[in-house]
C-alpha positions, -999 to +999 in steps of 0.1 A: +000+000+000+016+033-011+000+057+014+026+083+005+019+085-032+026+121-043-005+143-041-027+115-028-051+124+000-066+097+022-099+087+038-091+061+065-118+045+086-108+040+122-122+009+139-099+003+169-122+017+195-132-016+210-097-021+225-105+006+251-143+008+252-152-029+248-188-024+237-193+007+216-224+016+195-219+012+158-192-014+160-213-043+174-208-062+141-174-052+127-179-074+096-209-053+085-189-021+089-160-036+070-181-046+041-198-012+038-165+007+040-150-015+013-181-011-009-180+027-006-143+029-014-123+040+016-086+042+012-078+020+043-092+006+075-074+011+108-082-015+134-071-040+160-052-073+161-084-091+170-105-076+141-077-083+116-073-119+129-110-127+129-120-108+097-087-114+078-104-129+047-127-098+045-099-073+049-065-085+035-064-081-003-097-062-003-086-030+014-053-017+028-053-025+065-035-006+093-031-026+125-027-010+160+001-025+180+000-007+213-025-002+241-032+007+277-059+001+303-096+000+293-118+030+300-131+010+330-099+017+347-085+050+334-098+078+312-086+084+277-057+109+276-050+103+313-031+070+311-005+061+337+008+032+316+011+022+280+026-009+263+035-025+231+010-054+229+015-068+195+046-070+173+055-058+138+059-095+130+023-101+141+012-074+117+032-089+088+019-125+095-017-112+093-010-093+061-013-057+074-001-029+051+009-005+079+009-001+117-002+026+141+009+035+176+001+064+199+023+091+213+010+109+244+024+143+254+021+157+289+010+127+309+026+099+329+025+075+300+045+098+277+079+081+280+064+047+276+047+058+243+081+071+231+097+037+239+069+019+220+072+041+190+110+039+189+109+001+189+082-001+163+099+024+140+131+005+141+114-028+133+094-012+105+125+003+090+139-032+086+106-046+071+096-015+050+062-012+068+048+024+072+043+037+108+014+060+115+016+078+149-014+092+167+001+123+184-020+134+213-014+164+235-031+156+268-047+180+294-020+183+321-001+209+341+022+217+312-004+213+285-033+236+297-049+236+263-044+204+242-061+220+213-037+250+211-018+250+179+016+250+197+006+219+217-006+200+186+025+212+166+048+200+193+031+166+195+032+162+157+069+171+156+077+148+185+060+120+166+081+128+135+113+129+155+107+095+169+101+079+135+066+085+122+059+082+085+025+098+090+010+117+119-026+115+130-037+144+153-067+166+161-077+196+140-072+227+162-090+253+140-076+286+130-038+286+127-036+248+120-010+257+094+015+258+123+009+221+129+014+213+093+045+235+089+061+219+120+058+183+108+079+172+078+057+141+072+020+140+061-006+149+087-040+132+089-069+145+110-085+124+137-123+126+140-126+121+177-160+118+194-191+120+172-197+156+163-231+173+166-238+170+129-225+155+097-221+190+083-197+198+112-175+168+105-174+176+068-165+212+077-136+200+099-123+178+070-126+207+045-109+232+068-081+208+077-074+199+040-073+236+031-047+241+059-025+214+044-037+181+060-034+150+038-066+134+048-088+121+076-089+092+100-126+091+110-144+064+130-174+074+151-183+102+127-188+075+100-201+043+116-222+059+143-241+079+117-274+066+103-259+065+068-222+054+072-218+048+034-233+083+026-210+101+051-180+082+037-190+092+002-193+128+013-159+128+029-144+113-003-159+143-022-139+167-001-107+147+004-103+131-030-121+156-053-115+189-035-153+194-032-168+220-009-189+211+021-220+220+000-209+196-027-203+169-001-238+174+014-253+170-021-233+138-025-247+126+009-283+135-002-279+113-033-270+081-014 
């Protein structure tokens, strides 16, 4: 999978939420989501070891697959972005055996698990260098004493740059709004936008995608804003209108209405 083809923007569907949430609305039947995502034409699916292992025949060879290698406690023990520990749970070899096209790990900035996430990334980046497997890093500034506003451009820019410095081929991070160009300009590798929790409307999620692309992002990694909607295929088509065809939010909403 050539994620880094010149000029190519990406729509990646995130499906790794069960590793922390357990049950989560919209992912009760992963196979159904996988089939709909493939039918609609996403560029890749990002998911867990368990989903790749169980649904391997529906994923590998049908759509580029990105496998998450790291993890921490479930949300039944610690809150997201407040982890005290973080580990490498699966290996690059596991990903290769399952046929994955790329891997993803997290990098937390500002919390106790920060150093552990650097150690995971460094190890994975080294192993991927030897196996020619791309590494995507989810760079997350976390609310903390030294990160009072994780959505400040400087915080996001620093997280993205730290991810690059430790070996990322792509960085996934949150869109911060006005001034996001600082994040893009600080990171020498392509930046992809995380969708985060389900937004108030489809139009809002499309606007985030549009604004991020205009600021220089290379695509989106959306999960809940796709498969928690009432028309996942339609939302995915609308995102493709923006990300692949440089359509406006208005164009994307028209695309959605036609599905």
